[in-house]
C-alpha positions in Angstrom: 10.4 -66.9 10.2 13.2 -68.5 8.2 12.7 -72.2 7.5 15.5 -74.4 6.3 14.6 -77.5 4.3 15.7 -79.6 1.4 16.0 -77.3 -1.7 13.0 -77.4 -3.9 14.3 -76.0 -7.2 16.3 -77.4 -10.1 19.7 -76.6 -11.7 18.2 -73.7 -13.7 16.7 -72.1 -10.5 19.9 -72.6 -8.6 22.0 -71.1 -11.3 19.9 -68.0 -11.4 19.8 -67.5 -7.7 23.5 -68.2 -7.0 24.7 -66.0 -9.9 22.5 -63.1 -8.8 23.6 -63.3 -5.2 27.3 -63.7 -5.9 27.1 -60.8 -8.4 25.7 -58.5 -5.7 28.3 -59.5 -3.1 31.4 -59.9 -5.3 31.0 -58.1 -8.6 33.2 -55.2 -7.5 35.9 -57.4 -6.0 37.1 -59.3 -9.0 36.3 -62.1 -11.5 33.0 -64.0 -11.0 32.3 -67.5 -11.9 29.2 -68.0 -14.0 27.6 -71.1 -12.5 25.7 -72.3 -15.6 22.8 -74.8 -15.2 24.8 -77.4 -17.1 27.6 -77.2 -14.5 25.3 -77.5 -11.5 23.5 -80.3 -13.2 26.8 -82.2 -13.7 28.1 -81.7 -10.2 24.8 -81.8 -8.2 21.4 -82.3 -9.8 22.4 -84.9 -12.3 24.9 -86.6 -10.1 23.4 -89.9 -8.9 25.6 -89.8 -5.8 24.7 -86.2 -4.8 21.5 -86.9 -2.8 19.0 -84.1 -2.2 19.5 -84.2 1.6 22.7 -82.3 1.1 21.0 -79.5 -0.9 19.5 -77.0 1.5 17.3 -74.0 0.9 16.2 -71.3 3.4 12.8 -69.9 2.8 10.8 -67.0 4.3 7.3 -66.0 3.2 7.5 -68.3 0.2 10.7 -66.7 -1.0 14.1 -68.3 -1.3 16.5 -66.5 1.1 19.6 -68.7 0.8 21.1 -72.0 -0.3 23.9 -74.3 0.8 24.8 -77.2 -1.5 27.2 -80.0 -0.8 28.1 -83.2 -2.6 28.9 -86.4 -0.7 32.4 -87.5 -1.4 35.1 -90.0 -0.3 37.3 -87.7 1.8 41.0 -88.3 2.1 41.9 -87.5 5.7 45.4 -88.4 6.9 45.9 -92.0 5.8 42.2 -92.9 5.8 39.3 -92.5 3.4 36.2 -91.3 5.3 32.7 -90.0 4.4 32.6 -86.3 3.8 31.1 -83.6 1.5 32.4 -81.0 -0.9 30.6 -77.7 -0.5 30.3 -74.5 -2.6 27.6 -72.2 -3.9 26.8 -70.9 -0.4 24.5 -67.9 -1.0 22.3 -65.6 1.1 20.2 -63.0 -0.6 21.3 -59.6 0.7 17.6 -58.7 1.1 17.6 -61.2 4.1 20.9 -60.1 5.6 20.8 -59.9 9.4 18.1 -62.6 9.8 20.4 -65.5 10.6 19.9 -67.2 7.3 23.5 -68.4 7.0 23.7 -69.6 10.5 20.5 -71.6 10.1 21.7 -73.2 6.9 25.0 -74.1 8.5 23.3 -75.6 11.6 21.0 -77.7 9.5 23.9 -78.9 7.3 25.8 -79.8 10.4 22.9 -81.9 11.8 22.4 -83.7 8.5 26.1 -84.5 8.2 26.2 -85.8 11.8 23.2 -88.1 11.1 24.9 -89.5 8.1 28.3 -89.9 9.6 30.0 -87.2 7.5 33.3 -86.0 8.9 33.3 -82.4 7.5 32.6 -80.2 4.5 35.6 -79.6 2.3 35.5 -76.2 0.5 37.5 -73.5 -1.3 37.2 -70.0 0.1 38.2 -66.8 -1.7 40.7 -64.8 0.4 39.0 -61.9 2.1 35.5 -62.8 0.8 32.2 -62.6 2.8 32.1 -66.3 2.7 35.5 -66.7 4.3 34.6 -64.2 7.0 31.3 -66.0 7.7 32.9 -69.5 8.0 35.7 -68.3 10.2 33.1 -67.3 12.8 31.7 -70.8 12.8 33.0 -73.3 15.4 35.6 -75.7 14.3 36.5 -74.2 10.9 40.0 -74.9 9.8 41.7 -73.1 6.9 45.0 -74.0 5.3 47.6 -72.4 3.0 46.5 -70.6 -0.1 45.9 -72.7 -3.2 48.0 -71.8 -6.1 47.2 -72.4 -9.8 48.9 -73.5 -12.9 48.0 -71.2 -15.7 48.4 -71.3 -19.5 47.0 -68.5 -21.6 46.0 -69.3 -25.2 44.7 -65.8 -26.1 46.7 -63.0 -24.3 44.7 -60.2 -25.8 41.4 -61.7 -24.6 42.8 -62.1 -21.1 44.2 -58.6 -21.1 40.8 -57.2 -22.0 39.1 -59.3 -19.3 41.5 -58.7 -16.4 40.3 -56.5 -13.6 43.5 -55.0 -12.2 45.7 -52.5 -14.1 48.9 -54.5 -13.5 47.4 -57.7 -14.9 46.1 -55.9 -18.0 49.5 -54.3 -18.6 51.2 -57.7 -18.2 49.0 -59.6 -20.5 48.8 -56.7 -23.0 52.6 -56.6 -23.1 52.8 -60.4 -23.4 50.3 -60.4 -26.3 52.8 -58.3 -28.3 55.7 -60.8 -27.8 56.5 -62.9 -30.9 55.1 -66.3 -30.4 56.3 -69.5 -32.1 53.8 -71.0 -34.5 51.9 -74.0 -32.9 53.6 -77.3 -33.4 51.5 -80.1 -34.9 51.3 -82.6 -32.0 51.2 -86.3 -32.8 47.9 -87.7 -31.6 48.7 -91.4 -32.0 47.3 -93.4 -29.1 45.4 -90.4 -27.7 41.6 -90.6 -27.9 38.4 -89.6 -26.0 37.5 -91.6 -22.9 35.2 -94.6 -23.2 33.3 -96.1 -20.3 35.3 -99.3 -20.7 38.4 -97.3 -19.7 37.0 -96.8 -16.2 38.9 -99.5 -14.3 42.3 -98.4 -15.7 41.5 -94.7 -15.0 40.5 -95.6 -11.5 43.9 -97.2 -11.0 45.7 -94.1 -12.4 43.8 -91.7 -10.2 44.3 -93.8 -7.0 48.0 -94.0 -7.6 48.3 -90.3 -8.3 46.7 -89.5 -4.9 48.9 -91.7 -2.8 50.7 -88.7 -1.3 47.5 -86.7 -0.6 46.6 -86.4 3.1 43.6 -84.0 2.8 41.3 -83.7 -0.1 38.7 -84.8 -2.5 38.7 -88.5 -3.1 37.0 -90.8 -5.7 35.0 -94.0 -5.8 34.7 -95.8 -9.0 31.1 -94.6 -9.4 32.0 -91.0 -8.8 34.9 -91.1 -11.2 32.7 -92.5 -13.9 30.4 -89.4 -13.5 33.4 -87.1 -13.4 34.9 -88.4 -16.6 31.8 -88.5 -18.7 28.4 -86.7 -18.4 26.5 -85.4 -21.4 28.6 -82.6 -23.0 30.1 -81.1 -19.8 33.4 -82.8 -18.9 35.9 -83.7 -21.6 38.4 -86.5 -21.0 41.2 -87.6 -23.2 43.2 -90.8 -22.5 46.6 -92.0 -23.6 46.7 -95.7 -24.7 50.0 -97.6 -24.8 50.3 -101.3 -25.7 46.5 -101.7 -25.5 46.2 -100.2 -22.0 45.2 -96.8 -20.8 48.2 -95.2 -19.2 47.3 -91.5 -18.9 44.3 -89.2 -18.7 43.4 -85.5 -18.7 40.0 -84.4 -17.6 38.7 -80.8 -17.9 35.6 -78.7 -18.4 34.8 -75.2 -19.7 34.0 -72.6 -17.1 32.9 -69.0 -18.0 34.3 -66.2 -15.9 33.1 -62.6 -15.9 35.1 -59.5 -15.1 35.5 -56.7 -17.6 33.8 -59.1 -20.0 33.5 -62.8 -20.4 36.4 -65.3 -20.6 36.2 -69.0 -21.2 38.5 -71.0 -19.0 39.4 -74.7 -19.4 39.6 -75.9 -15.8 41.6 -79.2 -15.4 40.2 -81.3 -12.6 42.3 -84.5 -13.1 45.6 -85.5 -14.7 47.1 -88.8 -14.0 49.7 -91.2 -15.5 51.1 -94.6 -15.1 54.6 -94.6 -13.7 55.9 -96.3 -16.9 54.9 -93.3 -19.1 58.0 -91.2 -19.9 58.0 -87.4 -19.6 57.8 -86.8 -23.3 54.6 -88.9 -23.6 53.0 -87.1 -20.6 53.8 -83.7 -22.3 52.3 -85.0 -25.5 49.0 -85.9 -23.9 48.8 -82.6 -22.1 49.6 -80.7 -25.3 46.9 -82.6 -27.3 44.5 -81.8 -24.5 45.5 -78.1 -24.7 44.8 -78.1 -28.4 41.5 -79.7 -27.7 40.7 -76.9 -25.2 41.3 -74.2 -27.8 39.2 -76.1 -30.3 36.3 -76.1 -27.7 36.6 -72.3 -27.3 38.9 -71.9 -24.2 41.0 -68.7 -24.1 43.1 -69.9 -21.2 43.4 -72.9 -18.9 44.0 -73.4 -15.2 44.6 -76.2 -12.7 45.0 -76.2 -9.0 48.5 -77.0 -7.9 48.7 -80.2 -6.0 51.1 -83.1 -5.2 49.4 -85.2 -7.9 51.1 -83.4 -10.8 54.8 -82.6 -11.1 55.9 -79.0 -11.5 58.4 -80.1 -14.1 55.7 -81.4 -16.4 53.7 -78.2 -16.1 56.6 -75.9 -16.6 57.9 -77.9 -19.5 54.5 -77.7 -21.2 54.4 -73.9 -21.0 52.3 -73.5 -17.8 53.2 -70.9 -15.2 52.5 -70.8 -11.4 49.9 -68.2 -10.5 48.3 -67.0 -7.3 44.8 -68.5 -7.0 43.5 -66.2 -4.3 41.8 -69.2 -2.7 42.4 -71.4 0.3 41.1 -74.8 1.2 38.8 -74.9 4.3 37.3 -77.7 6.4 33.9 -76.6 7.6 31.5 -78.1 10.3 33.9 -80.8 11.4 32.8 -83.6 13.6 34.4 -83.6 17.1 36.5 -86.8 16.5 38.3 -85.6 13.4 42.0 -86.4 13.5 43.8 -83.7 11.5 46.8 -84.6 9.4 50.0 -82.7 10.1 51.4 -80.6 7.2 48.5 -81.7 4.9 49.2 -82.4 1.3 46.0 -81.1 -0.4 44.1 -82.2 -3.5 40.7 -80.7 -4.3 38.7 -79.1 -7.1 37.8 -75.5 -7.8 34.1 -74.9 -8.1 
């Protein structure tokens, strides 16, 4: 009999299990995220706000059959901030397929959320994936429009070798032969790594950037502190003007596997004070991009959202790209009031 209880492993164990299961399900369908232990430690196991009660394991005969991990978050829902969770890493070992493992994990998560007053699980689902098919069968699941990306490629040749589809390989191979202007030496004056004393100013910037969001991942001061600095995982640069922090870019490196490995710099947060002119915003972003390359990134990506202007991204050499993902609300409580025409902000995990 399958028993669902609080997950008993650590970040290393979770990484090995999730990567193996996702590889068996999705390796033939396209690029795969490599969920390294350091990433899971940052988001879940080393996150003081991510309590173990929201990390579930399904066990049978002493063996791990499946996991469902969520992180408690401040959830923006309409014009209110409510308790919710962000979920990913849902994995069921194919050896236990047909034994109701996924349903039991979802049922237990739903019960734990109800006991703790959580409104729903916010998630990103890959279009056409086994995960999307599973959750669409569950009562109350709501999915919304596809999430597009902003993309900037630093190494066209590496992306061409990595891409899974022939059209993408042809596109990036051709682009790699185009003459490229030599990199411009960007002025770094006033731009520096984040320091914990910057937190109040950064919280204000993030809050203002999300004023138009009606569905998505929200931040408390404590969660933002963990997002901006934790060991060597996230990297945050700030723009200081007249002695005050007026802009920030926060990213981390994410390995992706397809026809080889590719290191992506995934931008989670970008925010500016309204007084910062366009030229200064571009300068901070360009300094951050140079930092990404120095850290080993071959391309960078960011989910499109109402928090960042298209003009800034296009003017800095980023292009819109199909993400192949959509935001989903899972296991909602019965009293959820859904926003009309939601303006979404979330992260891609």
